[in-house]
C-alpha positions as CSV (number, residue, x, y, z in Angstrom):
1,M,9.1,17.6,-24.1
2,K,9.1,14.3,-22.2
3,K,6.6,13.9,-19.4
4,T,5.7,11.1,-17.0
5,I,2.2,11.0,-15.6
6,G,0.7,8.6,-13.1
7,I,-2.9,7.4,-12.8
8,L,-4.1,7.0,-9.2
9,A,-7.4,6.1,-7.7
10,H,-9.4,4.2,-5.1
11,V,-10.1,0.6,-6.3
12,D,-13.0,0.3,-8.8
13,A,-13.0,4.0,-9.7
14,G,-12.4,3.1,-13.4
15,K,-8.7,4.0,-13.5
16,T,-7.6,1.3,-15.9
17,T,-10.5,2.0,-18.3
18,F,-9.6,5.6,-18.2
19,S,-6.0,4.8,-19.0
20,E,-7.2,2.7,-22.0
21,Q,-9.1,5.7,-23.3
22,L,-6.0,8.0,-23.0
23,L,-4.0,5.5,-25.0
24,F,-6.7,5.0,-27.6
25,H,-7.4,8.8,-28.1
26,T,-3.7,9.4,-28.6
27,N,-3.4,6.5,-31.1
28,S,-1.0,4.5,-28.9
29,I,-3.3,1.5,-29.2
30,Q,-5.8,0.6,-31.9
31,K,-8.4,-1.1,-29.7
32,R,-9.6,-0.2,-26.3
33,G,-9.3,-3.1,-23.9
34,R,-11.5,-3.7,-20.8
35,V,-10.8,-5.0,-17.4
36,D,-13.9,-7.3,-17.5
37,H,-12.7,-8.6,-20.9
38,R,-9.2,-9.3,-19.5
39,D,-7.6,-7.5,-22.5
40,S,-6.6,-4.1,-21.1
41,H,-3.2,-2.9,-22.4
42,L,-1.8,-2.2,-19.0
43,D,-3.0,-5.2,-17.0
44,V,-0.3,-7.4,-18.6
45,H,0.1,-9.9,-15.8
46,L,-2.0,-13.0,-15.7
47,I,-3.0,-12.5,-12.1
48,E,-4.3,-9.0,-12.9
49,Q,-6.3,-10.3,-15.8
50,Q,-7.8,-13.1,-13.6
51,R,-8.6,-10.9,-10.7
52,G,-9.6,-7.7,-12.6
53,I,-7.5,-5.5,-10.4
54,T,-4.2,-3.7,-11.0
55,V,-1.4,-5.2,-8.9
56,Y,1.7,-3.8,-10.6
57,A,2.6,-0.3,-11.7
58,D,3.2,-0.7,-15.5
59,E,4.1,1.8,-18.2
60,A,2.7,2.7,-21.5
61,T,3.8,5.5,-23.9
62,F,1.9,7.9,-26.2
63,H,2.5,11.0,-28.2
64,Y,0.3,14.1,-28.1
65,G,1.0,17.4,-29.8
66,E,4.8,18.0,-29.5
67,N,5.2,15.9,-26.3
68,D,6.1,12.3,-25.5
69,Y,4.4,10.8,-22.5
70,T,5.0,7.9,-20.3
71,L,1.9,6.8,-18.5
72,I,2.1,4.7,-15.3
73,D,-1.0,2.9,-14.2
74,T,-0.8,2.3,-10.5
75,P,-2.7,-0.2,-8.2
76,G,-5.8,1.2,-6.6
77,H,-6.3,-1.6,-4.0
78,I,-5.0,-0.6,-0.6
79,D,-3.1,-4.0,-0.3
80,F,-0.8,-2.9,-3.1
81,S,-0.4,0.8,-2.1
82,A,3.3,0.3,-1.5
83,E,3.7,-0.3,-5.2
84,M,1.7,2.8,-5.9
85,E,3.8,4.9,-3.5
86,R,7.0,3.9,-5.2
87,A,5.7,4.9,-8.6
88,L,5.3,8.5,-7.3
89,L,9.1,8.8,-7.5
90,A,8.9,8.9,-11.3
91,L,6.0,11.3,-11.8
92,D,6.0,14.8,-13.2
93,G,2.3,15.0,-12.7
94,A,-0.6,12.9,-11.3
95,I,-4.1,12.2,-12.5
96,L,-6.4,11.3,-9.6
97,V,-9.5,9.4,-10.8
98,I,-12.5,9.7,-8.5
99,D,-15.8,7.8,-8.8
100,G,-18.5,10.4,-9.4
101,S,-21.1,8.2,-7.8
102,D,-19.1,7.6,-4.6
103,G,-17.1,10.8,-4.2
104,V,-13.9,10.9,-2.2
105,Q,-13.4,7.5,-0.6
106,G,-11.1,6.4,2.2
107,H,-8.0,5.4,0.2
108,I,-8.1,8.7,-1.8
109,D,-7.1,10.5,1.4
110,T,-4.0,8.4,1.7
111,I,-3.1,9.0,-1.9
112,W,-3.6,12.7,-1.5
113,S,-1.3,12.8,1.5
114,L,1.4,11.1,-0.6
115,L,1.0,13.5,-3.5
116,Q,1.4,16.4,-1.0
117,K,4.5,14.9,0.5
118,H,6.1,14.5,-3.0
119,Q,4.8,17.8,-4.2
120,I,3.3,16.4,-7.4
121,P,1.1,18.6,-9.5
122,T,-2.3,16.9,-9.6
123,M,-5.4,17.1,-11.8
124,I,-8.6,15.3,-11.1
125,F,-10.8,13.3,-13.5
126,V,-14.3,12.6,-12.0
127,N,-15.3,9.4,-13.7
128,K,-18.7,7.6,-14.0
129,M,-20.7,10.8,-14.4
130,D,-23.2,8.7,-16.5
131,H,-24.2,7.1,-13.2
132,P,-27.7,8.3,-12.0
133,N,-26.3,9.1,-8.5
134,A,-23.4,11.3,-9.8
135,S,-23.7,15.0,-9.3
136,E,-21.0,17.5,-10.3
137,A,-21.9,20.0,-7.6
138,E,-21.9,17.3,-4.8
139,V,-18.6,15.8,-6.0
140,E,-16.9,19.2,-6.3
141,Q,-18.0,20.1,-2.8
142,D,-16.8,16.7,-1.5
143,I,-13.4,17.3,-3.1
144,Q,-13.0,20.8,-1.8
145,E,-14.0,19.8,1.7
146,K,-12.0,16.6,2.0
147,L,-9.0,17.3,-0.2
148,T,-8.4,21.0,-1.1
149,P,-10.5,24.2,-1.6
150,Q,-8.2,24.9,-4.6
151,A,-9.8,22.3,-6.7
152,I,-11.8,24.0,-9.4
153,S,-14.0,22.6,-12.2
154,L,-12.6,23.2,-15.7
155,P,-15.4,22.8,-18.3
156,N,-13.4,24.9,-20.8
157,W,-10.7,27.6,-20.6
158,A,-13.0,30.7,-20.7
159,E,-15.6,29.6,-18.2
160,S,-13.1,28.7,-15.6
161,I,-11.3,32.0,-15.5
162,E,-13.5,33.7,-12.9
163,D,-13.3,30.8,-10.4
164,F,-9.5,30.5,-11.0
165,A,-9.1,34.2,-10.4
166,M,-10.7,33.9,-7.0
167,L,-7.9,31.7,-5.7
168,D,-5.9,34.8,-4.6
169,D,-6.3,38.5,-4.3
170,E,-3.6,39.4,-6.8
171,T,-5.1,37.2,-9.5
172,M,-8.6,38.6,-8.7
173,D,-7.3,42.2,-9.2
174,I,-6.0,41.3,-12.6
175,Y,-9.3,39.7,-13.5
176,L,-11.3,42.8,-12.5
177,E,-9.0,45.1,-14.4
178,E,-9.2,42.8,-17.5
179,R,-5.5,42.9,-18.0
180,Y,-5.1,39.3,-19.2
181,Q,-6.0,37.7,-22.6
182,L,-7.0,34.0,-22.7
183,A,-3.4,32.8,-23.5
184,D,-2.2,34.8,-20.4
185,W,-4.8,33.1,-18.2
186,Q,-3.7,29.7,-19.5
187,Q,-0.1,30.5,-18.6
188,A,-1.2,31.7,-15.1
189,M,-3.2,28.4,-14.6
190,M,-0.1,26.4,-15.7
191,K,2.1,28.1,-13.2
192,A,-0.4,27.7,-10.4
193,F,-0.9,24.0,-11.4
194,M,2.8,23.2,-11.4
195,T,3.2,24.8,-7.9
196,R,0.2,23.0,-6.5
197,R,-1.9,26.1,-6.0
198,F,-4.5,24.9,-8.5
199,F,-6.1,21.5,-9.0
200,P,-8.3,21.3,-12.1
201,I,-11.3,19.0,-12.2
202,V,-12.7,17.5,-15.4
203,Y,-15.9,15.4,-15.4
204,G,-16.6,12.5,-17.7
205,S,-17.2,8.8,-18.2
206,A,-14.3,6.6,-19.3
207,L,-16.6,3.7,-20.2
208,K,-18.9,6.0,-22.3
209,D,-15.8,7.9,-23.8
210,E,-16.9,11.2,-22.4
211,G,-14.6,14.0,-21.4
212,I,-11.4,12.3,-22.5
213,D,-10.3,14.5,-25.4
214,W,-10.8,17.7,-23.3
215,F,-8.9,16.1,-20.4
216,I,-5.9,15.3,-22.6
217,E,-5.8,18.9,-23.8
218,V,-5.8,20.1,-20.2
219,V,-3.0,17.8,-19.3
220,D,-0.9,18.8,-22.3
221,K,-1.4,22.5,-21.6
222,L,-0.9,22.6,-17.9
223,L,1.8,20.0,-17.3
224,Q,5.0,21.7,-18.1
225,P,7.8,20.2,-16.0
226,E,11.2,22.0,-15.9
227,V,14.1,20.0,-17.2
228,E,16.9,20.0,-14.7
229,Q,20.4,20.8,-15.7
230,G,23.6,19.3,-14.3
231,D,25.1,15.9,-13.5
232,L,23.3,12.6,-13.5
233,Q,20.4,12.2,-11.1
234,A,18.0,9.3,-11.8
235,V,15.7,7.8,-9.2
236,I,14.9,4.1,-9.1
237,Y,11.1,3.6,-8.7
238,K,10.7,0.0,-9.6
239,I,12.6,-3.3,-9.7
240,R,11.6,-6.3,-11.8
241,H,13.4,-9.6,-12.8
242,I,13.6,-11.0,-16.3
243,E,15.2,-14.1,-17.8
244,Q,17.4,-16.0,-15.4
245,N,16.2,-13.6,-12.7
246,Q,18.3,-10.7,-14.1
247,R,17.4,-7.5,-12.3
248,V,15.9,-4.6,-14.2
249,A,15.8,-1.2,-12.6
250,F,13.1,1.3,-13.8
251,V,14.3,4.9,-13.4
252,K,13.2,8.4,-14.0
253,V,16.1,10.5,-15.2
254,K,15.9,13.9,-13.4
255,S,19.1,15.4,-14.9
256,G,22.1,14.4,-17.0
257,Q,22.3,11.3,-19.2
258,L,22.5,7.5,-19.1
259,Q,24.2,5.5,-21.8
260,V,24.8,1.9,-22.6
261,R,28.1,0.7,-21.2
262,Q,28.1,3.6,-18.7
263,S,29.5,2.7,-15.2
264,I,27.2,3.2,-12.2
265,T,28.3,2.9,-8.6
266,L,25.7,1.6,-6.1
267,L,26.4,0.5,-2.5
268,D,30.2,0.8,-3.2
269,E,30.0,-1.5,-6.2
270,T,30.4,-0.5,-9.8
271,H,28.4,-2.0,-12.6
272,K,28.0,-1.3,-16.3
273,I,24.7,-0.6,-18.0
274,T,24.2,-3.4,-20.5
275,Q,20.8,-2.4,-21.8
276,L,18.5,0.6,-21.7
277,R,14.9,-0.2,-22.5
278,K,11.7,1.9,-23.1
279,Y,8.7,-0.2,-22.1
280,N,5.2,0.1,-23.6
281,G,3.1,-2.5,-21.9
282,V,4.9,-5.9,-22.3
283,K,6.9,-4.6,-25.3
284,F,10.0,-2.5,-25.2
285,E,12.5,-0.9,-27.5
286,E,16.3,-0.7,-26.8
287,L,17.9,2.7,-26.5
288,Q,21.5,3.8,-26.6
289,Q,21.0,6.7,-24.2
290,A,18.4,8.4,-22.0
291,E,18.2,12.0,-21.1
292,A,16.5,14.2,-18.5
293,G,12.8,13.6,-18.5
294,D,13.1,10.0,-19.8
295,T,11.6,7.0,-17.9
296,V,13.6,3.9,-18.8
297,A,14.6,0.5,-17.6
298,I,18.2,-0.4,-16.9
299,V,19.7,-3.9,-17.2
300,G,23.0,-4.5,-15.4
301,L,22.6,-2.9,-12.0
302,K,22.8,-6.1,-9.9
303,N,22.3,-4.5,-6.5
304,A,19.8,-1.8,-7.5
305,Q,17.0,-1.1,-4.9
306,A,13.8,0.9,-5.2
307,G,14.3,4.4,-3.8
308,M,18.0,4.7,-4.7
309,V,19.1,7.7,-6.6
310,L,21.8,7.2,-9.3
311,G,24.4,9.9,-9.0
312,A,23.7,10.6,-5.3
313,S,23.9,8.8,-2.0
314,E,20.3,9.6,-0.9
315,Q,17.5,7.1,-0.8
316,H,13.8,7.7,-0.7
317,M,12.1,6.1,2.3
318,P,8.4,5.1,2.0
319,I,5.7,6.4,4.3
320,L,3.2,3.5,4.0
321,T,4.1,0.6,6.2
322,P,2.5,-2.9,6.5
323,T,0.6,-3.7,9.7
324,L,0.4,-7.5,9.3
325,R,2.9,-10.3,9.3
326,A,2.5,-13.8,8.0
327,K,4.6,-17.0,8.2
328,V,5.3,-19.0,5.0
329,I,4.2,-22.6,4.8
330,S,5.8,-24.8,2.2
331,H,3.9,-27.6,0.5
332,T,6.9,-29.1,-1.3
333,D,10.3,-30.5,-0.3
334,I,12.2,-27.3,-1.2
335,H,15.0,-26.4,1.2
336,P,14.0,-23.4,3.4
337,K,17.2,-21.5,2.3
338,E,16.3,-22.0,-1.4
339,M,12.8,-20.7,-0.7
340,L,14.4,-17.7,1.1
341,A,16.4,-16.9,-2.0
342,F,13.1,-16.8,-4.0
343,F,11.5,-14.5,-1.5
344,R,14.6,-12.2,-1.5
345,L,13.8,-11.7,-5.2
346,L,10.2,-10.7,-4.4
347,E,11.5,-8.4,-1.6
348,A,13.8,-6.6,-4.1
349,E,10.7,-5.9,-6.2
350,D,8.6,-5.0,-3.1
351,P,10.8,-3.8,-0.2
352,A,7.8,-3.4,2.0
353,L,7.6,-7.2,2.3
354,G,10.4,-7.0,4.9
355,I,11.4,-10.7,4.6
356,E,12.6,-12.1,7.9
357,W,14.5,-15.4,8.4
358,Q,14.2,-17.1,11.7
359,E,17.4,-19.2,11.9
360,E,16.4,-21.4,14.9
361,A,12.9,-22.3,13.5
362,Q,14.1,-22.2,9.9
363,E,11.0,-20.1,9.1
364,I,10.3,-17.2,6.7
365,T,7.9,-14.4,7.6
366,L,6.9,-11.4,5.6
367,K,5.0,-8.1,6.1
368,I,1.8,-7.4,4.2
369,M,-0.8,-4.7,3.8
370,G,-3.8,-7.1,3.7
371,K,-5.1,-10.6,3.0
372,I,-5.7,-10.0,-0.7
373,Q,-1.9,-9.4,-1.0
374,L,-1.2,-12.8,0.5
375,E,-3.4,-14.5,-2.1
376,V,-1.6,-12.7,-4.9
377,I,1.9,-13.5,-3.5
378,R,0.9,-17.2,-3.2
379,Q,-0.2,-17.3,-6.9
380,V,2.8,-15.3,-8.1
381,F,5.3,-17.5,-6.2
382,E,3.8,-20.7,-7.7
383,E,3.8,-19.3,-11.2
384,R,7.3,-17.9,-11.1
385,F,9.1,-20.5,-9.0
386,S,6.9,-23.6,-9.5
387,H,6.5,-24.3,-5.8
388,E,3.3,-24.5,-3.8
389,I,3.1,-22.4,-0.6
390,S,0.5,-21.0,1.7
391,F,0.6,-18.7,4.7
392,A,-0.4,-18.9,8.4
393,H,-3.1,-16.6,9.5
394,P,-1.7,-13.0,9.5
395,T,-0.7,-11.5,12.8
396,I,-0.5,-7.9,13.9
397,I,2.8,-6.1,13.7
398,Y,3.2,-4.4,17.1
399,K,5.6,-1.6,18.1
400,E,6.9,-0.4,21.4
401,T,7.8,3.0,23.0
402,I,8.7,4.4,26.4
403,G,6.8,6.3,29.0
404,S,9.4,8.7,30.4
405,K,12.9,10.2,29.9
406,V,15.9,8.1,30.8
407,N,19.7,7.8,30.2
408,G,21.0,4.5,28.8
409,Y,24.6,3.3,29.1
410,G,26.5,0.8,27.0
411,H,30.1,-0.4,27.2
412,F,31.7,-3.0,25.0
413,E,35.3,-4.0,25.9
414,P,36.2,-7.7,25.3
415,L,39.9,-8.2,24.8
416,K,41.2,-5.8,22.0
417,H,37.9,-4.1,21.5
418,Y,36.6,-0.8,23.1
419,A,33.6,1.5,22.8
420,E,31.4,3.3,25.3
421,V,28.1,5.2,24.5
422,H,25.8,7.3,26.7
423,L,22.3,8.1,25.3
424,R,19.4,10.1,26.5
425,M,16.0,8.6,25.5
426,E,12.8,10.6,25.6
427,P,9.2,9.8,24.5
428,A,8.3,11.5,21.2
429,E,4.9,12.2,19.4
430,R,3.1,9.3,18.0
431,G,4.1,8.5,14.4
432,T,7.4,10.3,14.5
433,G,9.6,7.2,14.6
434,I,13.2,7.5,15.8
435,H,14.8,11.0,15.9
436,Y,18.6,11.3,16.7
437,E,20.8,14.2,17.6
438,S,24.2,14.5,19.2
439,I,25.4,17.0,21.9
440,C,28.6,15.0,22.4
441,H,31.8,17.1,22.3
442,A,34.2,16.2,19.5
443,N,37.0,16.1,22.2
444,D,35.1,13.1,23.7
445,L,34.2,11.3,20.5
446,T,35.2,12.1,17.0
447,L,32.6,13.2,14.5
448,G,33.1,10.0,12.6
449,N,32.3,7.9,15.6
450,Q,29.3,10.1,16.4
451,R,27.9,9.6,12.9
452,A,28.4,5.8,13.3
453,V,26.3,5.9,16.5
454,G,23.7,8.0,14.7
455,Q,23.5,5.5,11.8
456,I,23.0,2.6,14.2
457,V,20.2,4.4,16.1
458,Q,18.4,5.6,13.0
459,E,18.5,2.2,11.1
460,G,15.6,1.2,13.3
461,G,14.2,-2.2,14.0
462,H,15.5,-2.1,17.6
463,H,13.8,-4.7,19.8
464,G,11.7,-3.6,22.7
465,L,11.5,-5.5,26.0
466,L,7.8,-6.5,26.0
467,T,7.4,-8.4,22.8
468,G,10.7,-7.8,20.9
469,S,8.8,-5.5,18.5
470,E,10.4,-2.5,16.9
471,V,11.0,0.5,19.2
472,T,9.5,3.8,17.8
473,D,8.5,7.3,18.7
474,V,11.6,8.0,20.7
475,K,14.1,11.0,20.6
476,I,17.6,9.7,21.2
477,T,20.5,12.1,22.0
478,L,24.1,11.1,22.1
479,L,25.5,12.6,25.4
480,T,29.0,11.3,25.3
481,G,31.2,8.4,24.5
482,R,34.7,7.1,24.3
483,A,36.9,5.1,21.8
484,H,40.3,3.6,22.2
485,Q,43.0,4.8,19.7
486,K,44.4,1.3,19.3
487,H,41.6,-1.2,20.1
488,T,38.3,0.3,18.8
489,E,37.1,-1.5,15.7
490,G,34.1,-0.9,13.3
491,G,31.6,-3.1,15.1
492,D,32.4,-2.0,18.6
493,F,30.2,1.1,18.5
494,R,27.3,-1.0,17.3
495,E,27.6,-3.3,20.3
496,A,27.9,-0.3,22.7
497,T,25.0,1.6,21.2
498,L,22.6,-1.3,21.2
499,R,23.5,-2.1,24.8
500,A,22.9,1.5,25.8
501,L,19.5,1.5,24.1
502,R,18.6,-1.7,25.8
503,Q,19.9,-0.6,29.2
504,G,17.8,2.5,29.0
505,L,14.7,0.5,28.1
506,E,15.2,-1.6,31.2
507,Q,14.9,1.4,33.5
508,V,11.5,2.8,32.3
509,E,8.0,1.9,31.5
510,N,7.7,0.1,28.1
511,I,4.5,0.7,26.2
512,L,3.0,-1.6,23.6
513,L,1.5,0.1,20.5
514,E,-0.8,-1.5,17.9
515,P,-2.0,-0.2,14.5
516,Y,-5.3,1.5,14.1
517,N,-7.6,2.1,11.2
518,R,-9.9,5.0,10.6
519,F,-13.3,3.8,9.5
520,V,-16.4,5.2,7.9
521,L,-19.5,2.9,8.1
522,K,-22.7,3.7,6.2
523,A,-25.8,1.5,6.4
524,D,-29.5,1.6,6.8
525,I,-30.5,3.6,9.8
526,E,-32.2,0.5,11.3
527,L,-28.8,-1.1,11.6
528,L,-27.3,1.8,13.7
529,G,-27.7,-0.2,17.0
530,R,-25.9,-3.2,15.5
531,M,-23.1,-1.1,14.2
532,M,-22.7,0.8,17.5
533,N,-22.6,-2.5,19.4
534,D,-20.0,-4.0,17.1
535,L,-17.8,-0.9,17.4
536,T,-18.0,-1.0,21.2
537,L,-16.8,-4.6,21.3
538,M,-13.9,-3.5,19.0
539,H,-12.7,-0.9,21.5
540,A,-13.4,1.8,18.8
541,Q,-13.4,5.5,19.3
542,V,-16.6,6.7,17.6
543,A,-17.9,10.2,16.8
544,D,-21.6,11.0,17.1
545,P,-23.7,9.3,14.4
546,E,-24.5,11.3,11.2
547,I,-27.9,10.8,9.6
548,S,-28.3,11.2,5.8
549,G,-31.8,10.3,4.6
550,D,-32.4,6.6,5.4
551,F,-28.7,6.0,6.2
552,A,-26.6,6.2,9.4
553,I,-22.9,7.1,9.1
554,L,-20.4,6.3,11.8
555,K,-16.8,7.5,11.8
556,G,-13.9,6.8,14.2
557,Q,-10.9,4.5,14.6
558,A,-10.4,1.1,16.0
559,P,-7.5,-1.5,16.3
560,V,-6.6,-3.2,13.0
561,A,-6.6,-6.5,14.9
562,L,-10.3,-6.2,15.6
563,L,-11.3,-4.7,12.2
564,M,-9.4,-7.2,10.2
565,D,-12.3,-9.6,9.5
566,Y,-15.1,-7.0,9.9
567,P,-15.6,-6.0,6.3
568,S,-17.0,-9.4,5.4
569,Q,-19.2,-9.5,8.5
570,F,-20.5,-6.0,7.7
571,A,-21.3,-6.9,4.1
572,A,-23.2,-10.0,5.3
573,Y,-25.5,-8.2,7.8
574,T,-26.1,-5.2,5.5
575,N,-26.8,-7.6,2.5
576,G,-24.1,-5.8,0.6
577,K,-26.0,-2.5,0.7
578,G,-23.8,-0.8,3.2
579,S,-20.4,0.7,2.6
580,I,-17.2,0.5,4.8
581,Q,-14.1,2.5,4.3
582,L,-10.9,1.8,6.2
583,R,-7.7,3.8,6.2
584,F,-4.5,3.3,8.3
585,A,-4.5,5.8,11.2
586,G,-1.1,5.0,12.7
587,Y,-0.1,3.4,16.0
588,D,-1.5,4.0,19.4
589,L,-1.9,2.3,22.8
590,C,-2.6,-1.5,22.5
591,H,-6.0,-2.4,23.8
592,N,-5.0,-5.7,25.2
593,T,-1.3,-5.5,26.2
594,E,-1.2,-8.2,28.8
595,E,-2.8,-10.7,26.4
596,V,-0.4,-9.9,23.6
597,V,2.7,-10.0,25.8
598,E,1.6,-13.4,27.1
599,Q,0.8,-14.7,23.6
600,L,4.0,-13.6,22.0
601,A,6.1,-14.9,25.0
602,Y,9.2,-12.8,24.1
603,R,12.1,-13.7,26.3
604,K,14.2,-10.5,26.5
605,D,17.2,-12.3,28.1
606,A,17.3,-14.9,25.3
607,D,17.3,-12.5,22.4
608,P,20.5,-13.3,20.5
609,E,20.8,-9.9,18.9
610,Y,20.3,-7.8,22.0
611,S,21.7,-7.6,25.5
612,S,21.1,-5.1,28.2
613,N,24.4,-5.8,29.9
614,S,27.8,-4.3,29.2
615,V,31.1,-6.0,28.7
616,F,34.3,-4.7,30.5
617,C,37.9,-6.0,30.5
618,A,40.2,-6.7,33.5
619,K,43.5,-8.6,33.6
620,G,43.2,-9.5,29.9
621,K,39.8,-11.0,30.1
622,G,36.3,-9.7,29.3
623,Y,33.6,-9.9,31.9
624,T,29.9,-9.0,31.9
625,V,28.4,-6.3,34.1
626,P,24.6,-6.6,34.6
627,W,22.5,-3.6,33.3
628,Q,21.6,-2.6,36.9
629,E,25.3,-2.0,37.7
630,A,26.4,-0.6,34.3
631,K,26.1,3.1,35.1
632,Q,28.5,2.9,38.0
633,A,31.0,1.0,35.9
634,M,31.2,3.4,33.0
635,H,34.5,5.1,32.1
636,C,33.0,8.4,31.0
637,P,31.3,10.8,33.5
638,T,27.6,10.0,33.9
639,D,26.3,13.3,35.3
640,K,25.1,14.7,31.9
């Protein structure tokens, strides 16, 4: 059987060292590398070796028993979590590595939520149990309280049966009646593991080579993915570029087959597979075909994008989103458009960068998770494209929403064009994004045109009125609309829909949102006053302090803008003895709206992509109707 497993962890939990041990114990490598020695098998990029962190999700292969494994080592640093999230698309099972001396840290919570979303069977390796502060009982309690009560220690098969049986009443009845033999219990554990009703915990030390052999046995016994039957389905989880910037798409084949010279259609273009590769670190072997269960790299798909599914029209959309934006500063005489082409290659590999080109200013901006990511991008850009760059100080990515329900009206009718759209816009819960539905009758607007309106609404990125930031957390309903049998063209409904959105925004309160981080601060109790004062200045929402021995613990959330530089300040005044954990908590009300609006100085009437006004036609000429008068000028009834 072919299986793909991913190694995930909070930074510095020992994930890469653990991966080295798996490869060594399964005879995939002859010598164990180390991060601090810069010779680990999976940190193949120079920047990873220099910094001692995993930046890219890279593959290795090993064989154990009767099974072939692909192992994907993912980044643990929060700045590179978008790369980690994309790797989840390829996994049959996940291995979550937790530092036994620190327990469940902030970023683990994010990883766990993603594993839940993708319904990936997960086993836990508690590492660094040789540390004097590590306690099996304390870590297990921490895991059960913060992640799941269905996580159970698995020291061996027999000793774990009673704890496993207590997961549900039916299994407990079987245990009490002694109806199962050991092999039956293993089978029951496998089924519970594959359906995420059981999360085994194994303790050990990757650096001291403890617990590895037993963990491999557990993985091999419990991870039994079903091979899907049917036509080709293969999800693209990673994009890379090789010689002459040729695009390589890494895919997990869910069902069907891939073959060299096979034709694949993506974005209405058909390409031929010129190579199939199986990577193991930096090395690869060429294959003639790949089957369900295989994880392979495809050469030849020029417009491939991460998240696409070969053989289907669906595309997986990420959950994690950057909260910072930075402007690119060039230190060479390279033309801005040439530099943009280079950044488009990086964006293909990391779509979360969201490269934006400002035509008037001839500037490039990109979205990032954190400042460490900027340092890595700068180094990667100089190594790959031989041009020196830097970045302006990162700024916050704001969003906007509305305060009440409103109807918006848009009409687009210059000569020989025609479209009209009426939308109802309502505030939605925080973090829900844009939700669309239609109650328009097919007699008023064909289903095809209704779908076109829906696609425009749901593509997102719509500019708000306060700062031009993306509009979010709004439910939008298509009420009615109209097309012209002769004059309506493809882009007309885009114009009418965007004008309806904007006209609606003009009528209601617009609310500025900013990103927040949840925090956990732990420091000497004598520093509690300093911490409380800092958090007050940062407009933080703080729970009552917790006292643990000589330490004070503060939990809450605060704006990312105010927390951005705080970790270094915190480390300085605690002399590096405190701990700070930050995790993205979503968007909420901006703490300084007036200041931000004034600083960004967005001119809503000068936005070239958006207008609140409608365009009508009379006597063969188009004319503009201001948004205040648009409702009265509409052709469809406006009483819905």
